[in-house]
C-alpha positions in Angstrom: 27.4 48.9 -38.1 29.9 47.3 -35.5 27.5 45.4 -32.8 28.7 44.8 -29.5 29.3 41.3 -28.2 27.0 39.9 -25.6 28.0 36.0 -24.2 25.2 33.6 -23.9 26.1 30.2 -22.2 23.7 27.1 -22.5 24.1 23.7 -21.4 21.6 21.3 -22.9 22.4 17.6 -21.0 23.6 19.3 -17.7 22.1 16.3 -15.7 20.5 12.8 -15.7 17.7 13.4 -13.3 14.6 11.5 -14.3 11.3 13.1 -13.1 9.2 10.6 -10.5 6.3 10.3 -12.9 8.5 8.9 -15.5 10.7 6.7 -13.3 8.8 3.4 -14.6 10.0 3.8 -18.1 13.5 3.6 -16.9 13.3 0.0 -15.2 15.9 -2.1 -17.5 17.4 1.1 -18.7 18.9 2.2 -15.2 22.4 1.6 -16.7 22.2 4.4 -19.2 21.7 7.2 -16.7 25.5 7.5 -15.5 26.7 7.3 -18.5 27.2 9.6 -21.8 23.8 8.5 -23.1 22.2 10.1 -20.1 24.0 13.4 -19.9 27.1 15.2 -20.4 29.3 14.6 -17.2 31.2 17.8 -16.4 29.3 20.0 -18.8 27.3 22.1 -16.5 30.2 22.9 -14.1 32.3 24.4 -16.7 29.0 26.5 -18.1 28.6 27.6 -14.6 32.3 28.6 -14.5 32.1 30.3 -17.6 28.9 32.3 -16.7 30.2 33.4 -13.8 33.8 34.6 -15.0 31.7 36.8 -17.8 28.8 37.5 -15.8 26.6 35.9 -18.7 23.2 34.6 -18.5 23.2 30.6 -18.4 20.4 28.5 -19.5 20.4 24.5 -18.4 18.3 21.8 -17.7 18.8 18.9 -15.6 16.7 16.4 -16.9 18.1 13.2 -18.6 18.5 13.5 -22.2 17.3 9.9 -22.6 13.8 11.7 -21.4 14.1 14.2 -24.3 17.2 15.5 -26.0 17.2 19.4 -25.8 19.8 19.5 -28.7 17.7 17.9 -31.2 14.8 19.2 -33.1 11.2 18.1 -33.0 11.1 15.3 -35.7 14.6 14.2 -35.1 14.9 10.5 -34.7 17.1 11.1 -31.9 14.9 13.5 -30.2 13.7 10.4 -27.9 15.5 7.4 -26.6 14.5 3.9 -26.5 13.3 4.5 -23.1 10.6 7.0 -24.5 10.3 6.7 -27.9 7.2 3.9 -27.8 4.8 6.6 -25.8 1.7 7.8 -27.6 2.2 11.1 -29.3 -0.1 12.8 -26.5 2.8 11.5 -23.8 5.4 12.5 -25.9 4.0 16.1 -26.5 3.3 16.2 -22.6 7.4 15.7 -22.2 7.7 18.2 -24.9 5.7 20.7 -23.1 7.2 20.3 -19.5 10.9 19.7 -20.2 11.8 20.6 -23.8 10.2 23.9 -25.1 10.8 25.9 -21.8 14.4 25.7 -22.5 14.4 26.1 -26.0 12.1 29.3 -25.6 14.3 30.8 -22.7 17.1 30.4 -25.1 15.6 31.9 -27.9 13.9 34.7 -26.4 17.3 35.6 -24.7 19.0 35.7 -28.4 16.2 37.4 -30.0 16.1 40.3 -27.2 19.9 40.8 -27.5 19.8 40.8 -31.2 17.0 43.2 -31.3 18.9 45.6 -29.1 21.3 45.9 -32.1 24.0 43.7 -30.5 25.4 40.4 -31.3 25.3 37.2 -29.6 28.0 34.7 -29.0 26.5 31.7 -27.5 28.9 28.8 -26.3 26.9 25.6 -25.9 28.5 23.6 -23.2 29.0 19.8 -24.0 31.3 16.8 -23.2 32.0 13.6 -25.3 32.7 10.3 -24.3 36.5 9.2 -24.8 35.6 6.0 -26.7 32.5 5.5 -29.0 31.5 2.3 -30.5 34.9 1.0 -30.2 36.7 4.1 -31.4 38.9 6.0 -29.3 38.0 9.8 -29.7 41.4 11.6 -30.5 40.7 15.1 -29.2 40.5 16.7 -25.7 38.4 19.4 -26.9 36.6 20.2 -29.9 34.8 23.2 -30.9 32.2 22.9 -33.3 30.8 25.8 -35.7 29.2 26.4 -39.2 32.1 26.8 -41.5 29.9 29.0 -43.6 29.8 31.8 -41.1 32.8 33.8 -41.0 32.2 34.8 -37.3 32.1 31.9 -36.3 35.2 30.5 -38.0 37.2 33.5 -36.8 35.6 32.9 -33.1 36.5 29.4 -33.1 40.0 30.0 -34.6 40.8 32.5 -32.0 39.8 30.3 -29.2 41.6 27.6 -30.4 44.9 29.5 -31.2 44.4 30.9 -27.5 44.2 26.9 -26.4 47.1 26.0 -28.0 49.4 28.7 -26.7 48.2 28.1 -23.2 48.5 24.5 -23.1 50.1 22.9 -26.1 49.5 19.5 -24.8 46.1 19.8 -25.3 44.6 18.1 -28.3 42.5 20.2 -30.4 40.1 19.6 -33.1 37.7 21.5 -35.4 34.3 20.5 -35.9 35.1 17.1 -34.0 33.6 14.7 -32.5 30.6 15.9 -34.5 29.7 18.2 -37.3 29.5 21.9 -36.2 26.4 22.3 -38.5 24.4 19.5 -37.7 21.3 19.6 -35.8 21.2 21.4 -32.5 20.4 24.7 -30.8 23.1 26.6 -32.4 22.0 25.3 -35.9 18.3 26.5 -35.1 19.5 29.9 -33.9 21.5 30.4 -37.4 18.5 29.8 -39.6 16.7 32.8 -37.5 19.7 35.5 -36.8 22.3 37.0 -39.6 25.9 36.1 -39.4 26.8 39.4 -37.9 24.2 39.4 -35.0 24.7 35.5 -34.1 27.8 33.5 -33.5 26.9 29.9 -32.0 29.5 27.3 -31.2 29.5 24.0 -29.1 32.5 23.2 -26.9 32.9 19.6 -26.8 35.2 18.6 -23.9 36.6 14.8 -23.3 34.7 13.4 -20.4 38.3 11.3 -19.6 38.9 14.3 -17.4 35.9 14.0 -15.1 36.2 10.3 -15.1 39.8 10.5 -13.9 39.4 13.2 -11.4 42.6 14.9 -9.6 44.0 18.4 -10.7 43.7 17.9 -14.5 40.1 18.7 -15.0 40.1 21.8 -12.9 43.3 22.9 -15.1 41.7 22.4 -18.0 38.6 24.4 -17.0 40.5 27.1 -15.9 42.1 26.8 -19.5 39.1 26.9 -21.4 37.8 29.9 -19.4 40.7 32.3 -19.4 41.3 31.5 -23.1 37.4 32.1 -23.9 38.4 35.6 -22.3 41.2 36.2 -25.1 38.9 34.6 -28.1 36.3 37.5 -27.0 38.8 39.9 -27.2 40.0 39.2 -30.3 36.5 39.7 -31.5 36.6 43.4 -29.7 33.7 42.5 -27.7 33.3 41.1 -24.4 36.9 41.2 -22.3 38.0 39.0 -19.3 35.8 41.4 -17.0 32.5 41.0 -18.7 
């Protein structure tokens, strides 16, 4: 049975907001908040544009990832940063209950509802990456992360990358870069729950140099990503340019 595609957008590192009660924890760490450690600059803007273009639900959280990282599982040592990992177990659980679990539950419930209706979820997790990390310059403008063991994700990522190459040959495109697609994250957790024919999850990674530079290049790359997403969805035979 062919499942109809339904697009879902999420953005786990949408902002660098520090809730008032936790501001004392960031004394001495303030310099990290505007950086890639604090959030994914540009990711929410792009996520909103994709959601608007395809009339897709968008789930995001603007609390800084330095309080708790929504794209890491409980138990992952990167779940909490140096600003919060010293807190007691009770305090860390309170943070999870207020800022982590609600986002995870919203996304999980939305995906489960679509799958239960006999449809297939295509989830795009909108992220961005710092141009340079630990002295290494990242050699991509756009990366698409996916699990190479899931044919639907391979095909979808390939279609999107091919559309991007055709739309703008100057873009430096990479697969599973700058991170491994099957590493810990929201998409990886959902892959364990839903079969490959019911869930296709990719993480979109855009180089933050576009946001940092400003000017016309950043809006242009966003337009290109949105329009080529339409092509990739059409290739799947599911959601087209008009939702």
